[in-house]
N, C-alpha and C positions, 0 to 999 in steps of 0.2 A: 302668452295670451292671459288676459286678466278678465275675470267675470265677477260682477257684483249684482246679486239679487236685490233689487230695491224694494220688492215686496212680492209675496207669493201666497196665493190662496183665493178663495171666492170673494174676499173683500177687495181684491185688486191685484193686478200682476204687472210687473215691469222689471226687465232684466237688462243690465248694461254689459257689453262685451267690447274689449279693445284688443287690437293686435297690429303691430307694425304701423302704428300711426292712424289706423282706421278705427273709428269709434261708432258703435251701433247700439241702438235700443231695440228691445223686443217687447211689444205690447205697451198699451197706454191706459192701464186700469187704475192708475193713481193720478193725482193732480199734477200739473206741471210744476207747481211750487214745491210739492213734496219731492218730486224727482230732482228738481234743481238743488234743493237744500241737502238731500241725501247724497247726491253726487259731490257736492262741494266738500262734504266731510272727508272725501277721499281724494280731493284735489282735482276734481273733474268739473269743467265748465260745460253745462248742458248745451250752450250755444256752439260748441265745437263738435257736437255729435253729427255724424255724416248722414245717418238715415234711421228711420223708425220702421221696423218690420212688424207686421201683425200676423199672429197665428190663426185667429178665427174671430167670428163676429160677436161673441158673447160680451156683455157689458163689462164684466170684470177684467176684460182685456182691451176694451175699445172706448170706454166712456169719455176719455179725455183726449182723444185723437186731435180734435180741432185745436185745443189749446196748445198742444205740443207743436203743431204745425204753424199756427198763427203767431204765437208769442215767441217761439224760438227758431222759427223758419227751418224746421227739420223736414227734409223730404220723406214722403210716405211710400211704403211698399206693401202691397197685399195682392191677393187674387181678385179678379174682376167680380166674381160671385160674392166674395166677402165684402167688397166695396158696396155693391148693390144692396146686400142684405143689411149692412150697417145703416145705409140711408133709409131703407124701408122701415127700420126700427125707430127712426126718428132721431138717431144720434147725429149730431152735426159733424160733418166730414167734408173736407175740400173736394173739389172735382179733379184737381190736378194731382192725380195719384199715379205712381209707377206700378205696373203690373208684372207679376210672375205667375206661373201656373203651378198647380200642385203636381207632385211627382216630376219635378224638373230640377236641373242643375244650371246655375248661372254664376257669373263673376260679378263681384262688387269691389271696386278698388283692387286691393291686393288679396282679397279673400274669395275662395270658392264656396258657394252656398248651395245646399240641397234643401228643397222644400218637399217633405214627404207627407202624403195624405194620411190622415188618421180616420178612425171610425167614430170619433166623438160627435155628438149630435149638434154639429154646427153646419152652416151651409157649405163650407169648403175648407175645413180645418186642416192645418198642417203642423208638423213639428219640423225643426230646423237642425241641420248640421253645418257648422262653420269650420272651414279648413284653411289654415294659413300656410300650409306647406310643411309645417313642422309638427302640428298636432291638430286633432279634430275634436270639436266640442259639440255635444248635442243638447238641444233645448226641447225636452220631451215631456210636456205636461198636457193634460186634457187629451189623453190618448184614446179613450174609449175602451180599448182592450189590448191585449198582447196580439196585435194584428200581424198577418204575414208580412215578413220583411223587417219587422222591428228587431227580432233577435239578431239577424244578420247585420243590420245597421249598428246595433250596440257593440258588436264584436270589433268594429272598426274604430271605435272612439277611445280617445285618451282621457276625456273628461265628459261629464254629463250632469245636467240638472234634470231630474226625472221625478215624476209624481209618485208619491206614496200616500195616496189620498185617504183611504179609510181602513179601519179595523173591522173585519166582518162581524165580529161579535157585538161591537158597539153599534154598528149600523142595524143589525137585526133587532137589538133590544132598545133602540132609540125611539125618539118621538116622531120621526118623519112618517108621513103617510106611506102606505105600502106601495103606491104607484111610484113615488119618488125613490124609495129604496130599490125598487126593481130597475128604475132608470139608472141609478148609480152603479148597480151590479152588472148591468147589461153591456153589450158591446158598444153602446153609444155613450157610456158614462165615464168611469174612471177605473184605474187599477188600484188594487188593495196593497197593503203592506206586504202580504204574503206573495202576491204576484210580482211586485217590484223586487223583493229580495230574491225570489227564485230566478227571475230574469237576470239579475246581476250575477248570481251564483253560477248560472249555466252559460252566460254569454258575455260577462263583463271582465274577463281575465286581463284584458289590455288596459282597463281603466286605472288611471293614477289618482284622479280626484272625482269624488261623487258628492253631489248636492241633492238632497232629498227635499222636494217641495210640494206645493199645493196640498198641504196637510190639512184635512178637514178639522174645523174647530168643534163640530158637533159629533163627529163619528170617528175621532182619532185623538191621540195624545202623542206628544213627542216621546214620552216614555215607552209607549207601545210600539212606535215606529222603530226605535233603537232596539227594543227587546226582540221584535220579530226578525229584524235583519241580523242581529247577532246570533239568534238561534239557528238561522239557516247558513250564515256566512262565517260564523265563528266569533268568539269573544273579542278578538283583536280587530274586528271590523271597524273602520274609521270612515266618517263622513261628516259633511256639514249639513245642518238643517236650515233651510231658508225660512225666515221669519214671516209670520202672517200679517203683522201690522207695521213692520219697519224694515230697514235694510239689514243685510247680512254682510259681515266682513268679506273683503275681496278674496277670491280663490285664484291662485296662480297655477296655470297648467304649462 
């Protein structure tokens, strides 16, 4: 299984995953041209992608859905509530969408996919687990909180892209309005460096590859992400950081 984070953060999200000849994209928060060019750097033609799966309705994950579908003819998959909410927000999205439901398991080509409901403040947000029969990879950003079921799910994974969104001290002392700070810290927001590191320490024993993503530009730094994780997981802790504005080198699981 090969995973390429094409971009990760509130400025836009898009992740590429391939296994056994099946090629998938998750989220469309960057432009089609950006996705096309970044994939070409790694020898991937975007026109061969089999499907685009959407985690939730927020613009940094959906704003270019129509371009991906119209220009590259990529079939779309999302929940019905996510589809309806995207349209209500005025984002152009085709009508011919394939639906799955949150907290469900289904097959796509040679892959088993699980869509697990999160507590993030979206209409019907999910994180995904992709299983090719040899390994299991989780796409776990915009989680809201460490919700029931997340630790158990993490214990089954061989690889994960998980959010390490904010540093509590930076958030507390930052310029955000108090209401926004409360939203980020709440069960509808994101998980912090400390929460992410603790989750991995307690439930990530099986993990072979870890990608930390959705790192806040305003309330976090890569240095703080690494320092927090190494404090909890040890000085030898290794991971990949998904970049905020560009692609990250492929990770093989």
